[in-house]
C-alpha positions in Angstrom: -37.2 14.7 -46.3 -38.6 17.7 -45.0 -40.7 20.0 -46.9 -39.8 23.6 -47.6 -42.6 24.9 -45.5 -41.3 22.7 -42.6 -37.8 23.9 -43.1 -38.9 27.7 -43.1 -40.9 27.0 -39.7 -37.8 25.6 -38.0 -35.5 28.6 -39.4 -38.2 31.1 -38.2 -39.6 29.7 -35.0 -36.5 27.5 -33.9 -38.3 24.4 -33.7 -40.6 21.8 -35.6 -42.9 19.2 -34.2 -43.6 16.4 -36.4 -46.5 14.0 -35.4 -46.8 10.2 -35.6 -43.1 9.6 -37.1 -42.7 6.3 -34.9 -45.2 3.5 -34.5 -46.4 1.9 -31.2 -44.2 -1.0 -31.6 -41.2 1.2 -32.2 -41.9 3.1 -29.3 -42.4 0.1 -27.1 -39.1 -1.4 -28.3 -37.3 2.0 -27.3 -38.9 2.2 -23.8 -37.8 -1.4 -23.1 -34.2 -0.7 -24.0 -34.5 2.6 -21.8 -35.6 0.5 -18.9 -32.4 -1.5 -19.4 -30.3 1.5 -19.6 -31.8 2.7 -16.5 -30.8 -0.5 -14.4 -27.2 -0.5 -16.0 -24.3 1.0 -13.9 -22.7 3.7 -16.6 -21.0 6.8 -15.6 -23.4 8.5 -18.0 -26.4 7.8 -15.8 -27.4 11.0 -13.6 -29.7 11.0 -10.8 -31.9 13.7 -9.4 -31.5 15.3 -6.2 -32.7 12.0 -4.2 -30.0 10.1 -5.4 -32.1 7.1 -6.6 -34.6 8.5 -9.3 -32.8 8.4 -12.8 -32.9 11.8 -14.6 -30.8 10.8 -17.5 -29.0 8.6 -19.5 -26.0 9.9 -21.7 -24.2 8.1 -24.6 -27.0 5.9 -25.3 -26.0 5.3 -28.8 -22.7 3.5 -27.7 -24.6 1.3 -25.1 -28.2 0.6 -26.7 -28.5 -1.4 -29.7 -31.7 0.4 -30.8 -30.2 3.8 -30.0 -27.2 2.9 -32.4 -30.0 2.5 -35.2 -31.9 5.5 -34.1 -29.3 8.2 -34.8 -28.9 6.7 -38.4 -32.5 6.4 -39.3 -33.4 8.7 -42.3 -36.4 10.4 -40.3 -33.7 12.0 -38.0 -30.6 11.9 -40.1 -31.8 13.1 -43.3 -33.8 16.1 -41.7 -30.4 17.2 -39.4 -28.5 17.2 -42.4 -31.1 19.4 -44.4 -31.4 21.6 -41.8 -27.6 22.2 -41.3 -26.7 21.9 -45.0 -23.8 19.3 -44.1 -23.0 15.9 -43.1 -23.3 15.4 -39.5 -22.1 13.4 -36.4 -23.5 12.4 -33.2 -22.2 15.1 -30.6 -24.7 13.9 -27.9 -27.3 10.9 -27.5 -29.4 11.0 -24.4 -32.5 10.1 -22.5 -34.4 12.6 -20.1 -36.5 10.8 -17.9 -38.8 13.0 -16.0 -40.3 10.5 -14.1 -43.9 10.6 -12.6 -44.1 12.6 -9.4 -40.3 12.8 -9.3 -38.8 14.4 -12.4 -37.4 17.5 -11.5 -37.3 20.9 -13.4 -34.7 21.9 -16.1 -34.0 25.6 -15.7 -34.2 27.9 -18.8 -31.3 27.6 -20.9 -29.6 27.6 -24.4 -27.7 24.4 -25.0 -25.3 26.4 -27.1 -24.0 28.3 -24.1 -22.8 25.1 -22.7 -21.6 23.6 -25.8 -19.5 26.9 -26.8 -17.9 27.3 -23.3 -17.5 23.6 -22.0 -16.8 21.6 -25.4 -15.4 24.5 -27.5 -18.1 24.3 -30.3 -17.2 27.1 -32.7 -20.6 27.6 -34.1 -24.2 26.6 -33.3 -24.4 24.6 -36.7 -26.0 21.8 -34.5 -29.5 20.7 -34.2 -31.5 18.7 -31.5 -34.1 15.9 -32.5 -36.0 14.6 -29.9 -38.3 11.5 -29.9 -41.4 11.4 -27.4 -41.2 8.1 -25.9 -44.4 8.9 -23.7 -47.2 11.3 -24.4 -46.1 15.2 -23.2 -49.0 16.9 -21.6 -49.5 20.0 -19.9 -49.1 18.3 -16.5 -46.1 16.1 -16.9 -43.5 18.6 -17.5 -43.5 19.3 -21.0 -40.6 21.2 -22.7 -41.2 24.9 -22.8 -39.9 26.7 -25.6 -39.6 30.6 -26.7 -40.4 30.9 -30.3 -37.7 32.9 -32.2 -35.3 33.2 -29.4 -32.8 31.4 -31.2 -32.1 34.5 -33.2 -30.8 36.0 -29.8 -27.5 33.6 -30.1 -26.3 32.4 -26.8 -26.7 35.1 -24.1 -26.2 33.0 -20.8 -23.1 33.7 -18.7 -21.2 30.9 -17.1 -21.7 30.6 -13.3 -19.4 28.1 -11.8 -20.9 25.3 -10.1 -20.1 24.0 -6.5 -16.5 23.3 -5.2 -15.5 19.6 -5.6 -18.6 18.7 -8.1 -17.6 16.8 -11.2 -17.7 19.5 -13.9 -19.9 17.7 -16.6 -22.5 16.8 -13.8 -23.2 20.4 -13.2 -24.2 20.7 -16.5 -27.0 18.1 -16.1 -28.4 18.9 -12.8 -31.6 20.5 -11.8 -29.5 23.5 -10.9 -27.8 24.7 -14.3 -24.3 26.6 -14.5 -26.0 28.4 -17.3 -29.4 29.0 -16.5 -31.2 32.1 -17.8 -32.1 34.6 -15.3 -35.1 36.8 -14.8 -33.6 39.8 -16.9 -32.7 37.4 -19.7 -35.8 35.7 -19.9 -37.7 39.1 -20.0 -35.5 40.0 -23.1 -36.5 36.6 -24.9 -39.9 36.7 -24.2 -40.5 40.5 -24.8 -41.5 39.7 -28.5 -42.7 36.1 -28.0 -44.7 34.1 -25.6 -43.5 30.8 -24.1 -45.1 27.8 -25.8 -45.3 24.3 -24.2 -44.3 21.6 -26.7 -47.0 18.8 -26.1 -47.7 15.6 -28.3 -48.5 11.8 -28.5 -45.8 9.2 -28.1 -43.9 8.7 -31.4 -43.8 12.6 -32.1 -40.5 13.9 -33.3 -39.3 17.4 -32.5 -36.4 19.4 -33.8 -35.1 22.3 -32.1 -32.3 24.9 -32.6 -29.3 24.8 -29.8 -29.9 28.4 -29.3 -33.5 28.5 -28.4 -34.4 29.3 -25.0 -36.0 26.2 -23.4 -36.9 24.3 -20.2 -39.3 22.3 -18.4 -41.0 22.3 -15.0 -41.2 19.5 -12.6 -43.5 16.5 -13.6 -46.5 16.9 -11.3 -48.6 13.9 -12.9 -48.5 10.2 -12.3 -47.4 9.6 -15.8 -43.7 9.6 -16.9 -42.6 12.0 -19.8 -39.4 10.3 -21.3 -37.8 12.0 -24.3 -34.8 10.6 -26.2 -32.6 13.3 -27.6 -29.9 13.2 -30.3 -27.8 16.2 -31.0 -26.2 16.4 -34.3 -23.3 18.5 -35.0 -21.8 19.5 -38.6 -18.8 17.6 -39.3 -17.2 21.0 -40.4 -17.8 22.3 -37.0 -15.1 20.5 -34.9 -14.7 21.4 -31.5 -12.1 23.3 -30.2 -9.5 22.1 -27.5 -10.8 23.0 -24.2 -9.0 22.9 -20.6 -11.2 20.3 -19.2 -13.2 18.5 -21.9 -16.4 16.7 -20.9 -16.6 12.7 -21.2 -17.0 11.3 -24.5 -20.6 10.0 -23.9 -21.5 13.9 -22.9 -19.8 15.9 -25.8 -18.2 13.5 -28.6 -15.5 14.2 -30.8 -15.9 11.5 -33.0 -16.4 13.5 -36.4 -16.9 10.6 -38.7 -20.1 11.4 -40.8 -23.0 9.2 -40.0 -24.5 6.8 -42.5 -28.1 6.0 -43.0 -29.3 2.5 -41.9 -32.2 0.8 -43.8 -35.1 -1.2 -42.8 -36.4 1.0 -39.8 -35.6 1.0 -36.2 -36.7 -2.7 -35.7 -34.6 -4.5 -38.3 
């Protein structure tokens, strides 16, 4: 359960970082499952521009046994329900690889800009939970956020991607359709400074879908792997859209999640 001060910090800043939520054995087990997922041929496996380096894995809770438990753990699920004041379902579950010396940038963006236009999400009644599977340092492409920028709602316009490219892949590449430009970033940083979210493996980060965020290339010899679960309120069902993204990218399974007992490694 989150404390009142932690909830207040999330509402004010748009993110909340908790240290030491998962122990070394749990993180090692998740890393092992991620390694298996990297090697599995799955449509949700995305590569960097070199075509060989894994950039991300999507739909992990449907393909990995530990990820299926992770999304139901009280450490994540209880907090999501508190922050949204609602029962929730998994909208997205993914791993961002950011591999050593090869992990590319994530341009500045707001998640809800994509979710609203591409998936028909009516309101930003969602929350991201991110588990640090590696130490995040100033040198390996940490997540960058603009505190308080979630109060701007979604401000990024849609910029159509290359002709012939799969629609959903455009949303996950190093060149985002919904990237914030220099003028928009000047606006969101007018009253707030960019902050890097660094921490030890096992940390847990919650952040709002409207907060401006991104990350630079990984310039270090150490990986910066993060597992993300995006929870959506069950009362915030997606509208119909012309070309819905695959279920492993934007789930329309609105069954409320139930807690699992016994921790990650049962």
